[in-house]
C-alpha positions as CSV (number, residue, x, y, z in Angstrom):
1,M,115.4,-20.7,-215.9
2,E,113.0,-23.3,-213.6
3,G,112.2,-20.8,-210.5
4,D,113.1,-17.8,-212.0
5,H,110.1,-15.8,-210.5
6,I,110.2,-17.1,-207.1
7,K,111.1,-13.5,-204.6
8,I,111.7,-14.8,-201.4
9,N,111.0,-12.2,-198.5
10,K,113.6,-13.4,-196.2
11,W,112.8,-11.0,-192.9
12,L,109.2,-12.9,-192.8
13,L,110.4,-16.2,-192.6
14,P,109.5,-16.5,-188.6
15,L,105.7,-15.8,-189.5
16,S,105.7,-18.5,-191.9
17,W,107.5,-21.4,-189.4
18,L,104.1,-20.3,-187.2
19,Y,102.4,-20.2,-190.5
20,G,103.8,-23.7,-191.3
21,L,103.1,-24.8,-187.7
22,I,99.0,-24.2,-187.9
23,V,98.8,-25.6,-191.3
24,G,100.6,-29.0,-190.3
25,I,98.5,-29.4,-186.8
26,R,95.4,-29.4,-189.4
27,N,97.0,-31.8,-192.0
28,E,97.7,-34.0,-189.1
29,L,94.4,-34.0,-187.3
30,F,93.4,-35.5,-191.1
31,E,95.9,-37.6,-190.9
32,L,94.7,-38.9,-187.3
33,K,91.2,-39.2,-189.0
34,I,89.9,-36.3,-185.9
35,L,88.8,-34.0,-189.2
36,K,87.1,-36.6,-191.4
37,T,87.7,-36.9,-195.0
38,R,84.5,-37.9,-197.0
39,R,84.2,-40.2,-200.1
40,F,81.4,-40.2,-202.7
41,N,80.6,-43.1,-205.5
42,I,81.0,-40.9,-208.6
43,P,84.4,-40.4,-209.8
44,V,86.0,-37.4,-208.7
45,I,89.1,-35.5,-210.0
46,S,90.8,-32.4,-208.1
47,I,92.9,-30.1,-209.8
48,G,95.0,-27.6,-207.9
49,N,98.4,-26.3,-206.3
50,I,99.9,-25.3,-203.5
51,T,101.4,-22.1,-204.4
52,V,99.1,-18.7,-204.1
53,G,97.7,-18.0,-207.5
54,G,98.5,-18.8,-211.3
55,S,99.9,-22.7,-211.8
56,G,97.9,-23.2,-214.9
57,K,94.5,-24.4,-213.1
58,T,91.7,-23.2,-215.7
59,P,93.7,-24.3,-218.5
60,H,93.8,-27.7,-217.2
61,V,90.9,-27.8,-216.0
62,E,89.4,-27.2,-219.5
63,Y,91.9,-30.2,-220.9
64,L,90.2,-32.0,-218.8
65,I,86.3,-31.0,-219.6
66,R,87.2,-31.3,-223.4
67,L,88.9,-35.0,-222.9
68,L,85.7,-35.8,-221.4
69,K,82.6,-34.3,-222.3
70,D,81.8,-36.2,-225.8
71,K,82.2,-39.5,-223.1
72,M,80.2,-38.8,-220.4
73,N,78.5,-35.7,-218.6
74,V,80.6,-33.4,-217.0
75,A,80.6,-31.6,-213.9
76,V,82.5,-28.4,-212.6
77,L,82.6,-27.5,-209.1
78,S,84.8,-24.2,-208.1
79,R,85.1,-22.5,-205.2
80,G,83.7,-19.2,-207.2
81,Y,86.3,-17.2,-205.5
82,K,85.4,-13.3,-205.3
83,R,81.8,-14.0,-206.2
84,K,78.9,-11.9,-204.8
85,S,76.8,-14.5,-204.2
86,H,76.6,-16.9,-201.0
87,G,76.0,-20.9,-201.2
88,Y,75.6,-23.2,-203.7
89,V,74.9,-21.8,-207.3
90,L,74.1,-23.7,-210.6
91,A,75.4,-21.3,-213.1
92,T,73.1,-20.8,-216.7
93,T,74.1,-19.8,-219.8
94,D,72.8,-16.4,-218.3
95,T,74.4,-16.2,-214.6
96,P,75.8,-13.2,-214.1
97,M,79.7,-13.1,-213.9
98,Q,79.4,-11.8,-210.1
99,D,77.4,-14.4,-209.1
100,I,79.8,-17.3,-209.6
101,G,83.2,-15.6,-210.1
102,D,85.6,-15.1,-213.3
103,E,87.0,-18.5,-213.8
104,P,83.4,-20.4,-213.3
105,Y,82.1,-17.6,-215.7
106,Q,85.0,-18.4,-218.5
107,M,84.1,-22.0,-218.3
108,K,80.5,-21.9,-218.4
109,T,80.5,-19.7,-221.4
110,K,83.0,-21.3,-223.4
111,Y,81.4,-25.1,-222.4
112,P,77.5,-24.5,-222.3
113,K,76.8,-28.4,-221.7
114,V,79.1,-28.8,-219.4
115,H,77.2,-28.4,-215.5
116,V,79.7,-25.9,-214.0
117,A,78.6,-25.2,-210.3
118,V,80.1,-23.2,-207.8
119,D,79.7,-23.7,-203.7
120,K,82.4,-22.9,-201.0
121,N,81.2,-26.8,-199.1
122,R,82.9,-28.3,-201.5
123,C,81.0,-32.0,-199.4
124,E,78.0,-29.8,-199.7
125,G,78.5,-28.9,-204.0
126,I,78.9,-32.4,-204.9
127,S,75.8,-33.7,-203.2
128,R,73.7,-31.5,-205.1
129,L,75.1,-32.1,-208.1
130,T,74.4,-35.8,-207.9
131,T,71.2,-36.0,-206.2
132,D,69.1,-32.1,-207.8
133,K,67.2,-33.0,-210.7
134,E,69.1,-30.7,-213.4
135,T,72.3,-32.6,-213.0
136,C,71.8,-35.8,-211.3
137,D,72.9,-37.3,-214.6
138,T,76.4,-36.2,-213.7
139,D,79.0,-38.7,-214.3
140,V,82.1,-37.2,-213.2
141,I,83.0,-34.2,-211.5
142,L,86.1,-31.9,-211.3
143,L,87.1,-30.0,-208.4
144,D,88.5,-26.6,-209.3
145,D,91.3,-25.5,-207.0
146,A,90.9,-28.1,-204.1
147,F,94.3,-29.2,-203.2
148,Q,93.4,-27.8,-199.8
149,H,89.8,-29.1,-199.2
150,R,90.9,-32.5,-197.7
151,Y,87.0,-32.7,-196.2
152,V,86.5,-34.7,-200.0
153,Q,88.6,-37.5,-200.9
154,P,89.0,-37.4,-204.8
155,G,89.7,-40.4,-207.0
156,I,92.7,-38.7,-208.8
157,N,94.3,-35.6,-207.4
158,I,96.2,-33.6,-209.8
159,L,99.1,-31.4,-208.2
160,L,100.6,-28.6,-210.7
161,V,103.5,-26.9,-210.1
162,D,104.6,-24.1,-211.8
163,Y,107.9,-24.6,-214.3
164,H,109.1,-21.2,-212.7
165,R,108.0,-20.9,-209.4
166,L,108.8,-24.2,-208.3
167,I,107.5,-25.6,-205.0
168,I,110.9,-27.2,-204.5
169,Y,112.5,-23.6,-204.5
170,D,109.2,-21.9,-202.2
171,K,108.5,-20.9,-198.8
172,L,105.5,-20.7,-196.6
173,L,103.3,-17.6,-196.4
174,P,104.1,-15.1,-195.8
175,A,108.1,-15.2,-197.4
176,G,106.9,-17.4,-199.8
177,R,103.5,-18.9,-201.8
178,L,103.1,-22.0,-200.3
179,R,99.9,-22.6,-198.9
180,E,101.4,-25.9,-197.1
181,P,104.4,-27.3,-196.7
182,L,106.3,-29.0,-199.1
183,S,105.4,-32.4,-197.9
184,G,101.7,-31.7,-199.0
185,K,102.4,-32.9,-202.6
186,H,102.8,-36.7,-201.8
187,R,98.9,-36.9,-201.1
188,A,99.1,-35.6,-205.2
189,D,98.1,-39.1,-207.3
190,I,99.6,-37.0,-210.6
191,V,102.0,-33.8,-210.8
192,I,102.0,-31.5,-213.6
193,I,105.1,-28.8,-214.3
194,T,103.0,-26.3,-215.9
195,K,104.1,-23.7,-217.9
196,C,107.7,-25.1,-219.4
197,P,109.2,-23.6,-221.8
198,K,109.2,-25.8,-225.5
199,D,112.7,-25.8,-225.6
200,L,113.4,-28.8,-222.5
201,N,115.9,-31.3,-223.4
202,P,116.2,-34.4,-222.3
203,I,118.7,-33.5,-219.3
204,D,116.1,-31.0,-218.3
205,Y,113.1,-33.5,-217.5
206,R,116.3,-35.9,-215.6
207,V,117.0,-32.7,-213.2
208,L,113.1,-31.7,-212.8
209,S,112.1,-35.3,-212.4
210,K,114.2,-35.6,-209.6
211,A,114.7,-33.0,-207.7
212,M,110.7,-33.1,-207.3
213,D,111.3,-36.0,-205.5
214,L,108.1,-38.2,-206.1
215,Y,107.1,-41.4,-204.5
216,P,106.6,-44.2,-206.8
217,F,103.2,-44.2,-207.3
218,Q,103.1,-40.6,-208.1
219,Q,103.3,-39.9,-211.9
220,L,105.2,-36.6,-213.3
221,Y,103.6,-35.1,-216.7
222,F,105.1,-32.0,-218.0
223,T,103.0,-29.6,-219.7
224,T,103.7,-26.3,-222.0
225,L,100.7,-23.3,-222.6
226,E,99.9,-22.9,-226.7
227,Y,98.1,-19.8,-227.9
228,C,95.1,-19.8,-230.1
229,E,93.8,-16.9,-231.9
230,L,93.1,-13.7,-230.7
231,E,89.3,-13.3,-230.5
232,P,87.6,-9.7,-230.6
233,I,85.4,-9.4,-227.5
234,F,83.1,-6.7,-228.6
235,S,83.5,-6.4,-232.3
236,N,82.5,-8.4,-235.2
237,K,85.9,-8.8,-236.9
238,K,88.2,-12.2,-237.5
239,N,90.5,-13.5,-235.2
240,L,93.7,-12.6,-235.4
241,L,97.0,-14.7,-235.2
242,L,99.7,-13.7,-233.2
243,T,102.0,-13.9,-236.5
244,D,99.9,-11.1,-238.0
245,I,100.5,-8.2,-235.2
246,R,104.4,-8.3,-235.5
247,G,105.5,-4.9,-235.8
248,W,102.1,-3.5,-233.9
249,N,102.2,-1.6,-231.0
250,I,99.9,-3.8,-228.0
251,L,98.9,-3.0,-224.0
252,L,98.7,-6.0,-222.5
253,L,96.1,-5.8,-219.6
254,T,95.6,-8.6,-217.0
255,G,94.7,-9.2,-213.7
256,I,95.7,-12.5,-213.5
257,A,98.2,-13.8,-210.7
258,T,101.6,-14.0,-212.9
259,P,101.5,-12.2,-215.7
260,Q,105.4,-12.0,-216.4
261,H,105.5,-15.4,-218.4
262,L,103.0,-14.3,-220.8
263,K,104.5,-11.1,-220.7
264,E,107.9,-12.6,-222.1
265,D,106.4,-14.6,-224.8
266,L,104.1,-11.6,-226.4
267,N,107.0,-9.9,-226.3
268,E,108.7,-12.1,-229.1
269,Y,105.8,-11.8,-231.3
270,T,105.7,-8.3,-231.5
271,G,109.6,-8.2,-232.5
272,N,109.9,-4.5,-231.6
273,N,109.2,-4.3,-227.4
274,A,106.1,-2.6,-228.1
275,L,104.5,-4.0,-225.4
276,T,103.0,-1.8,-222.7
277,T,101.6,-3.1,-220.1
278,L,98.6,-2.4,-217.1
279,S,98.7,-5.1,-214.6
280,Y,96.0,-5.5,-212.0
281,P,96.0,-8.1,-209.0
282,D,94.5,-11.9,-209.6
283,H,90.6,-11.4,-210.2
284,H,90.7,-7.7,-210.0
285,A,87.5,-6.1,-210.2
286,F,87.8,-3.2,-212.5
287,T,87.3,0.6,-211.4
288,K,86.1,3.7,-213.0
289,K,89.4,5.3,-212.3
290,D,91.0,2.0,-214.4
291,I,88.9,2.2,-217.2
292,R,90.1,5.8,-217.8
293,L,94.0,4.6,-217.3
294,I,93.1,1.8,-219.9
295,N,91.6,4.4,-222.3
296,E,93.9,7.3,-221.9
297,T,96.9,4.8,-222.0
298,F,95.2,3.2,-225.3
299,E,94.7,6.3,-226.7
300,R,98.2,8.1,-226.3
301,M,99.2,4.6,-228.0
302,S,100.6,5.0,-231.9
303,T,98.8,3.0,-234.7
304,P,98.3,0.2,-235.6
305,K,97.9,-0.9,-232.2
306,I,96.2,-3.6,-230.3
307,I,95.1,-4.2,-226.6
308,I,95.5,-7.9,-225.5
309,T,93.3,-9.1,-222.6
310,T,93.4,-13.1,-221.0
311,E,89.9,-15.0,-221.2
312,K,89.6,-14.4,-217.8
313,D,90.0,-10.7,-218.0
314,K,87.4,-11.1,-220.7
315,A,84.8,-12.7,-218.3
316,R,85.2,-9.2,-216.3
317,L,85.6,-6.7,-218.7
318,I,82.1,-7.6,-220.6
319,G,79.8,-5.7,-218.8
320,I,82.0,-3.4,-217.5
321,E,80.9,0.5,-218.5
322,G,83.0,3.1,-219.8
323,L,85.2,1.7,-222.2
324,S,86.1,3.6,-224.8
325,A,84.4,2.9,-228.6
326,E,88.2,2.6,-229.8
327,I,89.0,-0.1,-227.3
328,K,86.0,-2.1,-228.2
329,E,87.2,-2.1,-231.9
330,N,90.4,-3.7,-231.6
331,I,90.1,-5.2,-228.0
332,Y,91.2,-9.4,-228.8
333,S,91.2,-11.8,-225.8
334,L,93.9,-15.0,-226.2
335,P,92.8,-18.0,-225.6
336,I,95.2,-20.7,-224.0
337,K,95.6,-24.1,-224.0
338,V,97.3,-26.8,-222.5
339,R,99.9,-29.3,-224.6
340,F,101.9,-32.7,-223.1
341,M,105.6,-32.6,-224.3
342,L,107.4,-35.7,-224.0
343,D,104.8,-37.6,-226.4
344,K,103.0,-38.5,-223.0
345,E,99.1,-36.8,-224.1
346,K,97.8,-40.1,-224.6
347,T,98.9,-41.9,-221.8
348,F,97.4,-39.4,-219.5
349,N,94.1,-39.8,-221.4
350,D,93.9,-42.9,-221.2
351,K,94.1,-42.8,-217.7
352,I,91.8,-40.1,-216.5
353,I,89.4,-42.3,-219.2
354,S,89.8,-45.4,-217.6
355,Y,89.9,-44.2,-213.9
356,V,86.6,-42.5,-214.9
357,R,84.8,-45.5,-216.3
358,K,85.8,-47.7,-213.7
359,N,84.4,-45.7,-210.9
360,S,81.6,-44.8,-212.6
361,R,78.0,-45.0,-210.4
362,N,76.9,-48.1,-213.2
363,S,80.2,-49.9,-212.4
364,I,79.8,-49.0,-208.5
365,L,76.1,-50.5,-208.4
366,A,77.3,-53.5,-210.5
367,K,80.1,-54.1,-208.3
368,K,77.6,-54.0,-205.0
369,E,75.5,-56.7,-207.2
370,D,78.2,-58.5,-207.3
371,D,78.9,-58.0,-203.5
372,N,75.5,-59.1,-202.4
373,K,75.4,-62.2,-204.7
374,S,78.5,-63.5,-203.0
375,K,77.4,-62.6,-199.5
376,N,74.3,-64.5,-200.2
377,R,76.3,-67.7,-201.7
378,H,79.2,-67.6,-199.5
379,H,77.1,-66.1,-196.5
380,S,79.9,-63.6,-196.2
381,G,81.3,-60.2,-198.4
382,N,84.1,-57.4,-198.2
383,R,82.7,-54.0,-197.2
384,S,82.0,-52.1,-200.4
385,R,84.5,-49.6,-200.8
386,T,84.8,-46.3,-203.6
387,I,87.8,-47.9,-205.9
388,S,90.3,-44.8,-206.2
389,F,93.0,-44.2,-208.7
390,R,95.9,-45.8,-206.5
391,D,94.1,-48.8,-206.3
392,N,93.9,-49.5,-210.0
């Protein structure tokens, strides 16, 4: 059911109140224009959340990449969490994972023609992407995990909400996992409830829609996860369907924020509850001790057996030394994609594409030329501005 993965540490609620006060002051400084927000003359789409950890940001960013990449030049700008480098880094196909972080590395590997860059300072990152010779052809920028980065004003602000950790039931850090008060959701243009069960009925949609209490201008969508074929990481074996491994013993290896949903789904596919799990914290850097445990655990398991991990963990495992030959022969990553529910995929796609096309740099230049002609004709004119999604 919705919110079933929420755990509130009630004894930490006083600290949550203090945290909320600090975050509230920061947000108010932005509302009063004391802290400045910057707009850019290029379509910018932000994808983020107001909770700590996995709400499905990377699959949704990848969905937007697939939607846009054949129509225009796409760039992804991320913070590059836990990377070893500093400042602005533009990824190439040879850039090591440690320099950009596991999620940007995953996206660059899957979509090599897309510009992928990392910079903690998103304003600086956008400026570099739009002016540097290698990336000045960029038509649209996807900001990964930037909902709290208010120094940039995106044209579309997409807020992701995990069905299993609905923000309406959660509490602020450290008692819960909210990064900011629930009122922060009203900055979103689009809200997507992610990881929904495939069997939601019409009453569930209505209840969730009412409970989210959104403004009329905000659009609500629901998505669910679709599992793709298992892909070997090291061997040259063929891809496997999840239905092919029914009855096998599975070692699920994860270093993600919320592995519960994946565990439950894989248990359904195995059919015999033969699922062994090794779970580590999100973005975990595997140590020699971890590798020994992984090797020993898999060696003890009965055949037929397989080890399954996520694409994000794959990015961190590729360069790891010490994995046994048996594991390298039998370890697979499980790609996931998102699917829009209620037949809303076309509606969502059309809104995104329409926004990007109307706000392309060519359109903005044309608009400025028209404004200048009008100004010369009437000796007056309106100040130019960047058109946002809400304006449309």
